[in-house]
N, C-alpha and C positions, 0 to 999 in steps of 0.2 A: 504493500500499499504506500502510495505517495500522496501527500496532502499539501495544499497551499491555501492561504486565506487572502481574500481581497475585499475591498470596500469601495464605495463610491456614492456620489450625491446626485446621480442622474443615470439613466440608461446608457448614455454615451460614455460616462466615466466607467461604468461596469463593463461595457463592451471593450474599452481600451485596456482595463486591468486584466480582463479575461484573456485577451490576445497576448498581452505581455507575459502572463503566467504560462502560456502555452508555447512561447517562442523557443524554449529549449527542448521541445519535443514532448512535454507533459500533456497527456490526453485524459482529462477527467471524464469519468462516466457519471458522476454524481455531484450535485450541488445542494448543500444545506444552506438555505437562504433565510436570513432574519432581516425583515424590511419594515420601514416605517410606512404607516398608511398614507403619508404624504407623497410617497414615491409611486411611480407608475409600475405596478406589479406586472401587468399584462405585457408591457414592453420588455421588462427584464426577463420574464419567463420566455418570451419569444426569442430573445437572444440566446438563452441557454438551450432551448429546444432546437434551434437551428444548428447547434453544435452536437446534437444528439446526447444531451446531458439530462439525466433523470433529476427531478426537482422534489425536494422535501422542504416545505416552507411554512413560516409563521410570521405574522406581523408583530411588531416590537414596540417597546416603550423606552427606546434607547438600545444601541447595538455596539458591538466592539469586536475588533480583531487585534492581532499583535501590535501593541504600542499605539493603538488609535481607538478612541471612544467617541461616539457621536450620538446626536439626537436628531432624528429625521432623515437618516441615511439608509444604506443597505450594507449588510455584512454577509459574506458568503464563505463557507468552507468548501473547497473543491477537493474531491477524492478521485483517484484512479482505480477504485475498487473493482475487482472482477464482478461482472454482473450476476454470476451464479452464487455470489456470497451475500446478496441482499435482495430485498424487494420492498416496494413502497405500497402501503395500504392506505386508502382514503375512505372515511366513513362520514357521510352526512346524516345526522341523526333524524332530522325531519320530524315525522310523527311517531317515531319509535321511542321506546324508553332507553335510558342510558344503558341499562343491563342488556337489552337486546342488541344495541350497537356494539358494545364491548364484546359480547359473546361472538358476534359475527366476525369482528376484527380478530379476536383471539383464535377462532377456528380457522380462519383464512391464514393466519401466521403459521399455525401448526401444520397445516396442509402443505404449505410451501417450503417451510424449513423445520426440520425435526427438532433442533435445539435453538430456538429463537431468543434473541435479545432485542429490546425495543428502545430506540430513540423516539420519543413520543411528544407530540404537541397537540393541544386542544384549544378550542376557542374558550373565551371566558364570558363575553358579553355580546349579545346580538344587537343589530341596529335598532331593534324595537324594545331593547331593555331586558331581554331574557337572559338569565345567568345559568351557566353550566357549572354544576356543583362539583368541585375538585375531589373531595373525599369520597363521594359516591363513585366517581369516575375511577379513582385509584383502586378501590376495593373490588369493583367489578372487572377491571382490567386484570388485576392480579389473579382473580378467580378464573378468568378466561384463559390465561396463558400459563398459570401455575406460579406458586410462590418462589420457585427457584430461577425463573427467568428474570434476568436483569431488565429493569425499566428505569430510564432516566429521561427527563425532559421538562417542559414548562408550558404554562398557559399563555396564549398569544396576548399581546398588548395592543394599545392604540394611542401611544404617546400621551397617556394620562388624560385623554379627552372623553373617555367613556361614551364613545359614539358607535362602537362596534369593532370586534376583533375577528381575524380571519386566519385560517390555515389553508394550504393549497398545494397542489402538485402541478405537473406540466399543463394539464388541461381542465383541472377542476379546482373550485374554490368554494368555501362556505363560511358563514359567520356562526354556524351552529353544528359543530362536528369535530372530527379529530383526524390526524394523519400520523402514520407510524412508519419509521424506517426500520424494517425487520432485518436484523443481521444474523448471519450464521455463526453462532458462538463456538462451533467446532473449529472454525477457521479464524474468527476475529475475537480477540480478548477485550472485554470491557472492565474498567476499574473506575470506581468513583464513590462519592459520598455527598451527603447534604448536611451542612452545619448552619445553624441560625446565629447563636451567640446572644440572643435576647435573654435577659435574666428574669426568672420569676421573682415576684415581690409580694410580701404580705401573706395573709392567711388564705386558705381555700374558700371560695364562695360558691353558691349554688344558683344555677339558672332556674328560677321557680316558675317562670312562664315564658314559653317561646313557641314559635310556629315557623317552620322552615328556617329562613335566615333572619328572622325577626326575634329580638329578645325584648320582652315586655317588662319583666321584673327580675331583679337579682336580690336574693335573700328577702323576698317579699317587699322590696322597695322598687320604685320606678328605675328602670335600667339606666336611662340617661343620667339621672341624678347621681346614682352610685358611680357611674363611670367618670363623670365630671368632678365629682368630689375627690376621687382618687387622683385626678390630675390637678386638683386645686383650682378649678375654673368655675365660672358662673354659667348657669344653664343657658343664658341668653347667647353665649358664645356659639352654641351649636346651631343657631338659626341660619348661619351662612355655611353651607356644606363645603364650598370650595376653600374658604379661609380656615376652616377648622379641621374637618375630617381628612382632607387631602394634604394638609401641611403639618398637623399636630397628631391627629388620631392614628395615622399610619405608623407613627413611631412607638405606639403603646398598644400592641395587640394583646389579646387575652390568650392564655395558654390552657387549653382544655385538656384535662387529665384523662389518660387512657390506660387501662390495666395492662401491665407488662409491655407497654410501648411508650415511645417518646410522646410528650404532649403535642397536641395539634395546635399550631399557631393560627390565630383567627383575628383578622383586622375588622374592627367596626368601621364601616365605610360611609355611613350616613345616618340620617335620622328621619323616620317617617312621622311627620307631624300629625296626620290624621289618625294613625294608630298608636301614637305615643310610644314608639319602639325604636331601639337601635337596629340599624340594618348592618348585617355582617356579610363578609365575603363568602362564607360557607354556612351551610345549615348547622344549627346548634340544637341538639336534642334537649327537651325539657328535663330537668333533673341533673344535667351535666354539672360536674364540679370543675372549677377553673381557678387560676391565679392571674392577677394582673402582672405586667412585665415592664421592664425598662430596656432601652437600647443598650447594645454592648459597649464596653470600654474600648479605648484605643488599642488594646492588646488583641482584639478579635482578628485583625489581619495576621498576627503571628500564630494565632490558634488555627485558623483555616489553612494557611500555608504550611504550618508545622505538621498538621495532620496529613496533608498530602505528601510532604517529604518523608514522614514516617512510613506511610503506606508504600511509597516507592522503594524505600530501603528494605522494608520487610518482604516485599514480593520480588524484589530484584528484577523489575521489569522496566522497559522503556515504553514511551508512547510515540505514536506516529501522528496523532491528531488529538486535540483537546477541545471539548465543547463545554461551555459554561452557561447555566441558566440561573440568573440572579434576580432576586425579587426587586421590582420597581420601588418598593418601600425601603429597600436597603440602599438604593441610590439616594433617596431623599434623606435618610437618616445618617448615612456615613459620608455623603458628599464625595470629595476627592479620594477618600479612603477606599471607596468601592472600586475605583480604577486600580488603585494600588493592589487590592485584593486579587483582581483578575490577572493583572500583570505578574503578581507574585506566583500565582498558580502556573502561569505560562513559563516562568523561569525555572520552576521546580521540574516540570516535565520536558522543557526545552523542545516543544513541538508546536507546529502551527495551531493557532487558537482562533475560535470564533464563538460568539455568544450574544445573548440579548437580555434585557431587563423585562421580567415576566410579571404576570398577575397571579402567579402560583407555580410551585415547583413539584416535580415528581422525582423520587429517587430513594435510594437506601439511606437510612439514617446511620449514625455512628454505630448503633447496635445491630446493623445489618438488615433491619426490616424495611420493607417498602412502606413509604408514607407519602401523603400529600402534605406539602409544606407551604408556609408563608414566611416572609422576611428572611429567607434562607438563600445561601449560596450553594447551588447544586452543580457539581462538575463530574465529567466522565471522560476518560481517555479511551482511545481506540488504538489497537495494534494488531497486525496479522500474526497468527501463530506460525 
């Protein structure tokens, strides 16, 4: 396997970068595309199609390649992977349930490749406001392909505009569905992990009334009042969703407790005035126990990069490509340190890198179990065996 990463701010720039990458005889068969909704996806897909390159793509909320981070551009990982070592599956959910769509994707993956591993992206928000629930997606996907199959990826973004997210392949695109790059793990080795760094704070609390992704009460008190009291803020602050939840609330997710598993990070993303409820990015089961949390300290970069270095040393393996799925909330909370984190991982593995800022992450936690994450840096390396 040979890999190269390119980026650009227009179809013309991408075409030029692609031609330059192929000037030495490099012939990519696969493009992993992370692209802003501001860019012309159709034009860029057409350029790649003309080169007979398979496309696995998702829209982003910021994207990055080696030494370059952008907002509103396109980042692409190019691979010259043999075509019998991978397949791309696309599922538009439409009127089906998530369980049905995941089951079909999983069965298709197992039919095509006996020992599959998935690089996986899904939409988060449709143009008409419908949310795809990440935890439900992760559990059904794991059930469909089996707990031993590696799954890493992220939920598509839309430049924090909340106008609609998309996943796509060469000739198909949807704002309510998923796309999977299915790799043959008998031939391609995947290594990765997901680390948040957000720290739990205070006592466990109980969600005493909830419905779907709405929390009405916490410890039998209005949820918004409890949340704002934790932050030391006045309830009137929440009247402006843009100034509060997108700039402050994203830094203080709740950590929902799960038995024998890492807590599920869940961001309150808004407030429903009519229902007097917190709007969360994921469904929250009534009766759930959780703790509030605070953003990581400056040492989080050392932690994430250090864990990667330890894994590399322990497994004594090298990487040929590195993909990173980092939460958009992480970029907001960490600022320039988010880029330091991504570049630190790239230096550890010394391989071409591409990634994007997501609305949720899929991957193995430090304990090795598959989870749906938030506020997390999830990374995975690829190398041919």
